[in-house]
C-alpha positions in Angstrom: 106.2 92.6 90.8 109.7 91.3 90.1 110.3 89.5 86.9 112.8 86.6 87.1 113.9 84.8 83.9 112.6 81.3 83.5 110.6 81.4 86.8 107.8 83.7 85.8 106.4 86.6 87.9 107.0 86.5 91.6 103.7 87.1 93.4 104.6 86.4 97.0 107.7 86.0 99.1 108.7 84.6 102.5 112.0 86.2 103.0 113.1 84.2 106.1 111.6 80.7 106.6 112.1 79.8 110.3 111.7 76.1 109.5 114.7 75.8 107.1 117.8 77.9 107.9 115.9 81.2 107.3 116.0 80.7 103.6 113.9 82.8 101.2 111.0 81.1 99.4 109.1 82.7 96.6 105.9 81.9 94.8 105.9 82.5 91.1 103.1 82.6 88.5 104.1 80.9 85.2 102.4 80.5 81.9 99.3 78.4 81.6 99.4 74.7 81.2 96.4 73.3 79.3 94.8 76.7 79.9 95.3 76.7 83.7 97.8 79.2 85.3 100.6 77.4 87.0 102.4 78.4 90.2 105.9 77.5 91.2 107.4 77.3 94.7 111.1 78.2 94.5 114.2 79.1 96.4 117.7 80.0 95.3 119.2 78.6 98.5 121.8 75.9 98.4 121.3 75.1 102.1 120.9 71.4 103.1 117.2 70.5 103.2 116.0 73.2 100.8 114.7 70.7 98.2 112.8 68.8 100.9 111.4 72.0 102.4 110.1 73.2 99.0 108.5 69.8 98.4 106.8 70.0 101.9 105.5 73.5 101.2 104.1 72.3 97.9 102.3 69.4 99.5 101.0 71.7 102.2 99.5 74.0 99.5 97.8 71.0 98.0 96.3 70.0 101.3 95.4 73.5 102.6 94.2 75.0 99.4 93.0 72.0 97.4 95.5 72.7 94.7 96.8 70.0 92.3 100.2 69.1 90.9 100.9 70.8 87.5 102.9 69.2 84.7 106.4 70.3 83.9 108.4 69.6 87.1 108.4 69.5 90.8 106.9 72.3 93.0 104.4 73.3 90.3 100.8 73.7 91.2 97.5 74.9 89.8 93.8 74.9 90.6 91.8 72.2 88.9 89.1 74.7 87.9 91.6 76.4 85.5 91.4 79.8 87.2 94.3 81.7 88.8 92.6 82.6 92.1 95.9 84.6 92.5 95.1 86.4 95.8 93.8 83.3 97.4 96.9 81.3 96.2 99.2 83.9 97.8 97.4 83.3 101.1 97.6 79.5 100.7 101.4 79.9 100.1 101.9 82.0 103.2 99.9 79.6 105.4 101.7 76.6 104.0 105.1 78.2 104.9 103.9 78.4 108.5 103.2 74.7 108.8 105.9 72.9 110.9 107.7 70.2 108.9 107.0 67.6 111.6 103.2 67.9 111.2 100.9 66.6 108.5 98.9 69.5 106.8 95.2 68.9 106.4 92.3 70.8 105.0 90.6 73.0 107.5 86.9 72.5 108.4 84.1 74.7 107.0 83.3 75.9 110.5 85.1 77.9 113.2 84.6 79.4 116.6 84.5 83.2 116.4 85.8 84.8 119.5 84.5 88.2 118.5 80.9 87.2 118.6 81.1 84.0 120.7 79.5 82.1 117.9 80.3 79.2 115.7 80.5 80.4 112.1 79.8 77.7 109.5 80.0 77.7 105.7 77.9 75.4 103.4 78.4 74.9 99.7 75.3 75.5 97.6 76.6 74.5 94.2 78.2 76.3 91.3 81.1 77.7 93.4 78.6 79.4 95.8 78.6 79.2 99.6 76.2 80.3 102.3 77.4 81.4 105.8 75.5 80.9 109.0 76.0 81.1 112.8 74.5 79.7 116.0 73.3 81.7 119.0 70.7 84.4 119.5 69.5 86.6 116.7 71.0 89.8 118.2 73.9 90.8 116.0 74.2 87.4 114.3 73.4 88.4 110.7 75.6 91.5 111.0 78.6 89.3 112.1 77.9 86.7 109.4 77.8 89.4 106.7 81.1 90.8 108.0 82.8 87.4 107.8 81.4 86.9 104.3 82.8 90.2 103.3 86.2 89.0 104.5 86.0 85.9 102.3 85.1 88.2 99.4 88.2 90.3 100.0 90.6 87.5 100.6 89.4 85.1 97.9 88.4 87.6 95.2 84.9 86.2 95.5 81.6 88.0 94.9 78.7 88.5 97.3 75.4 86.8 96.4 71.9 87.0 98.0 70.1 89.8 99.7 71.4 89.3 103.2 75.2 89.5 102.6 75.7 86.0 103.8 76.4 84.4 100.4 79.6 84.3 98.5 80.7 82.7 95.2 83.8 82.0 93.1 83.6 83.4 89.6 85.0 80.2 88.2 81.8 78.4 89.2 83.6 75.5 90.9 83.6 74.4 94.5 86.8 75.1 96.5 86.0 73.7 100.0 89.6 73.5 101.2 90.3 77.0 100.0 87.2 78.4 101.8 88.2 76.6 105.0 91.6 78.1 104.9 90.3 81.6 104.2 87.6 81.4 106.8 90.2 81.5 109.6 91.5 84.8 108.3 88.2 86.2 107.3 87.3 86.6 111.0 89.8 89.5 111.1 90.5 90.5 107.6 92.2 93.8 108.5 94.9 92.0 110.5 95.3 89.5 107.7 95.9 92.3 105.1 98.4 94.0 107.5 100.3 90.8 107.9 100.4 90.3 104.2 101.7 93.8 103.6 104.4 93.3 106.2 105.5 90.0 104.6 105.7 91.7 101.2 107.9 94.5 102.7 110.6 92.3 104.3 113.0 92.2 101.4 113.6 90.5 98.1 114.6 87.0 97.2 118.4 86.7 97.8 120.8 85.8 95.0 122.3 82.2 95.1 125.6 83.5 96.4 123.9 85.0 99.4 122.2 81.8 100.4 124.6 79.1 99.6 126.8 79.3 102.6 
């Protein structure tokens, strides 16, 4: 991962933001504030509207991932639980960058229609950062599909599987993250495609120098 002075470690990059002059936007992990890792949304671009775009992406991350503002300046965020949840944070950043500026980002529900199985998949919190997945419809294949979606959440959110049926997941921090689970649930339906997309984004280049983005 690239090291940039004064910004921290870059952990994710959108090399061309279609909503703001194709500028590059990076997500950086900085030192901890009050024990909680802090993330910074940053761009070197001098294009008109860049500051507003960064502020929007930051607000979208708060709404979509349940993150909170961190002290020390604008565009700085952290999870209230004090954990990094680094992989999940990268996904929150990528999803936030997709949100159109004219819309109002909102947390996603803890249920979704699954086209693969023709079922509604739901997630319910059970305390201590744990969640249980379920689905409607006939028994045939239901548990297998639920377990597959749960495994997707585990992979995308660095969670752990709990229970004997493969339908329970939990965050190691022991805190609830409903908004984060709602966001990851959409991608957990097809985790392979999600990982391919993330790899493609990571391979699209590096954050351009100020001289390359100021015109």
